[in-house]
C-alpha positions as CSV (number, residue, x, y, z in Angstrom):
1,M,0.0,0.0,0.0
2,A,1.0,3.6,0.1
3,E,-0.2,6.9,1.4
4,Y,-3.9,7.7,1.0
5,T,-4.7,9.3,-2.3
6,L,-6.3,12.7,-2.6
7,T,-9.6,11.1,-3.6
8,E,-9.5,8.6,-0.7
9,V,-9.3,11.5,1.8
10,F,-11.4,14.2,0.0
11,G,-13.7,12.2,-2.2
12,A,-14.0,11.4,-5.9
13,G,-13.1,14.3,-8.1
14,A,-11.0,16.1,-5.6
15,T,-8.1,18.0,-7.2
16,Q,-5.4,20.3,-6.0
17,T,-3.0,22.9,-7.4
18,G,-0.2,24.8,-5.7
19,S,-2.7,27.1,-4.0
20,T,-6.2,25.4,-4.0
21,L,-7.9,22.2,-2.9
22,T,-11.2,21.5,-4.7
23,I,-13.6,19.0,-3.2
24,Q,-16.7,17.7,-5.0
25,K,-19.8,18.0,-2.7
26,A,-21.3,15.0,-4.4
27,A,-18.4,12.9,-3.1
28,L,-19.3,13.6,0.5
29,P,-21.5,10.7,1.8
30,G,-25.0,11.7,3.0
31,L,-24.7,15.4,1.9
32,T,-27.5,16.8,-0.1
33,T,-25.7,19.2,-2.4
34,D,-26.9,22.7,-2.6
35,A,-25.4,26.0,-3.7
36,A,-25.8,27.2,-0.1
37,N,-24.7,24.2,2.0
38,S,-23.7,25.3,5.5
39,A,-20.0,25.2,6.4
40,E,-20.9,22.8,9.2
41,S,-22.7,20.4,6.9
42,L,-19.6,20.3,4.7
43,V,-17.4,19.5,7.7
44,V,-19.7,16.7,8.7
45,G,-19.7,15.4,5.1
46,L,-15.9,15.2,5.3
47,L,-16.2,13.6,8.7
48,V,-18.5,10.9,7.4
49,L,-16.1,10.2,4.5
50,W,-13.2,10.0,6.9
51,L,-15.0,7.6,9.2
52,Q,-15.3,5.3,6.2
53,T,-11.7,5.8,4.9
54,L,-9.3,6.8,7.7
55,T,-9.9,3.7,9.8
56,D,-7.7,1.8,12.1
57,V,-8.0,-1.2,9.8
58,N,-6.7,0.8,6.8
59,R,-3.9,2.3,8.9
60,L,-2.8,-1.1,10.2
61,A,-2.6,-2.4,6.6
62,D,0.3,0.1,6.0
63,E,1.4,1.7,9.3
64,T,4.4,3.4,7.7
65,N,2.4,5.4,5.2
66,R,-1.0,5.9,6.8
67,Q,-0.7,8.2,9.8
68,I,-4.3,9.4,10.4
69,T,-7.4,7.7,11.8
70,V,-10.8,9.1,12.6
71,T,-12.9,7.1,15.1
72,D,-16.2,7.4,16.9
73,A,-15.4,8.6,20.5
74,G,-19.0,8.1,21.8
75,V,-22.1,10.1,22.6
76,D,-23.4,11.9,25.6
77,I,-26.0,14.5,26.6
78,V,-24.9,18.0,27.6
79,A,-27.0,20.7,29.2
80,G,-27.1,24.0,27.4
81,Q,-28.4,27.3,28.8
82,V,-31.9,26.6,27.4
83,D,-31.9,23.1,25.8
84,D,-30.2,19.8,26.3
85,F,-28.1,18.5,23.4
86,F,-27.2,15.1,22.2
87,R,-23.4,15.3,21.5
88,R,-21.5,12.9,19.2
89,S,-17.7,13.0,19.6
90,Y,-15.0,11.8,17.2
91,A,-11.3,11.4,17.7
92,I,-8.7,12.3,15.1
93,S,-5.4,10.4,15.8
94,L,-2.1,11.4,14.2
95,Y,0.6,8.8,14.2
96,K,4.4,9.4,13.8
97,I,7.0,6.7,13.9
98,F,8.9,6.8,17.2
99,A,12.3,5.3,17.3
100,I,14.7,5.3,20.2
101,A,18.1,6.1,18.9
102,P,20.8,3.5,19.5
103,L,23.4,4.2,22.2
104,D,26.0,6.4,20.6
105,P,29.3,6.7,22.6
106,D,30.2,9.9,20.6
107,E,27.3,11.7,22.3
108,Y,29.1,11.4,25.6
């Protein structure tokens, strides 16, 4: 395997240039595309895509090249000032290879 591709992380049709990233709304699972989608709905569309793609299973298939996972962290109910809210939490984990340097006599 190798690093995730742009389309695996941002959906089919995603492209980039030196200064822009273009994401196709139709590639975001569950999102009803509209000219005026809210910014939050677009973030959640990306989150749903990442929950399907950036999984522990996929990372373990190539630990060296796949360093991000998104997992469900649970649900709870939180009290607001007026209403109570059902809260869904997700964890984004970033992995970096950790290696202990061998003992080097020249460092002492």
